[in-house]
C-alpha positions in Angstrom: 40.3 -0.6 -36.4 40.5 3.0 -35.3 37.6 4.7 -33.7 36.8 8.3 -32.9 36.3 9.5 -29.4 35.1 13.0 -28.5 36.4 15.1 -25.6 33.2 16.2 -23.8 33.7 19.9 -24.6 34.3 19.0 -28.3 31.0 17.1 -28.4 29.3 20.1 -26.8 30.9 22.4 -29.4 29.6 20.1 -32.2 26.0 20.1 -30.9 26.0 23.8 -30.3 27.2 24.6 -33.8 24.8 22.2 -35.4 22.0 23.8 -33.4 23.1 27.3 -34.6 23.1 26.2 -38.2 19.6 24.6 -37.9 18.3 27.8 -36.4 19.6 29.7 -39.4 18.2 27.4 -42.0 16.1 24.3 -41.2 18.1 21.2 -42.2 21.5 23.0 -42.3 22.4 21.6 -38.9 22.0 18.0 -40.3 24.0 18.9 -43.3 26.8 20.2 -41.0 26.7 17.0 -38.9 26.9 14.9 -42.1 30.0 16.8 -43.2 31.6 16.4 -39.8 30.9 12.7 -39.8 32.5 12.4 -43.3 35.5 14.3 -42.0 35.8 12.0 -39.0 35.5 8.9 -41.2 38.3 10.2 -43.4 40.5 11.0 -40.3 39.9 7.5 -39.0 40.9 6.0 -42.3 43.9 8.3 -42.9 44.9 9.7 -39.4 47.8 11.7 -40.8 45.6 13.6 -43.3 45.3 16.6 -41.0 48.0 19.3 -40.7 50.3 19.0 -37.7 49.7 22.0 -35.5 51.3 21.0 -32.2 53.3 17.9 -31.2 50.8 15.0 -31.8 47.8 17.3 -32.5 46.4 17.7 -36.0 43.8 19.9 -37.7 41.4 18.9 -40.4 39.2 21.5 -42.0 35.5 20.4 -42.3 34.5 20.9 -46.0 31.7 23.4 -46.7 31.8 24.9 -43.2 34.2 27.2 -41.3 35.1 24.6 -38.7 38.1 22.4 -38.1 38.4 19.1 -36.2 41.3 19.3 -33.8 42.4 15.7 -33.0 45.2 13.5 -31.9 45.9 9.8 -32.5 46.2 7.8 -29.3 48.5 4.9 -28.7 45.6 2.4 -28.9 44.9 3.5 -32.5 41.9 5.6 -31.5 41.3 9.2 -32.7 40.6 11.7 -30.0 38.6 14.8 -31.2 39.8 17.6 -28.9 37.8 20.4 -30.4 35.3 21.4 -33.1 36.8 24.8 -33.6 35.5 27.7 -35.6 38.2 28.8 -38.0 37.9 32.5 -37.1 37.6 32.4 -33.3 39.8 31.9 -30.3 42.9 30.1 -31.7 44.3 27.3 -29.6 41.7 27.7 -26.8 41.6 23.8 -26.7 45.3 23.4 -25.8 44.7 22.0 -22.3 42.2 19.3 -23.5 43.0 15.6 -23.6 
C-alpha cells in the first residue's frame, strides 16, 4: 500500500497556510487541512492523477483552495509531497527538494 511522506518544507508550508486560513476565519484552517487530506488520499489511490510537470514530478490542485500538491512517486510505492504551493506565487521554487 502506498503512503504519503512530506518533505519537511512542504509540511511547514501546509501548517503555515492552514494557520493563515484559520486567522482569516475560524475553522477555515481545518477545512483547508481536510481538503488537503482528501487530495492526498486521492493521490495515494491514483498516483498518476496529477499533471506531469517535470520528469517524475506531478501537480494536483487542491479543490476549493488556491494550492497545489507537488509530489513524486518513489520506487518503494510511496508518495513524496515536495511542496504545498500557492497557485499564484513563486513557480517552481521547490525544484531542488527531494
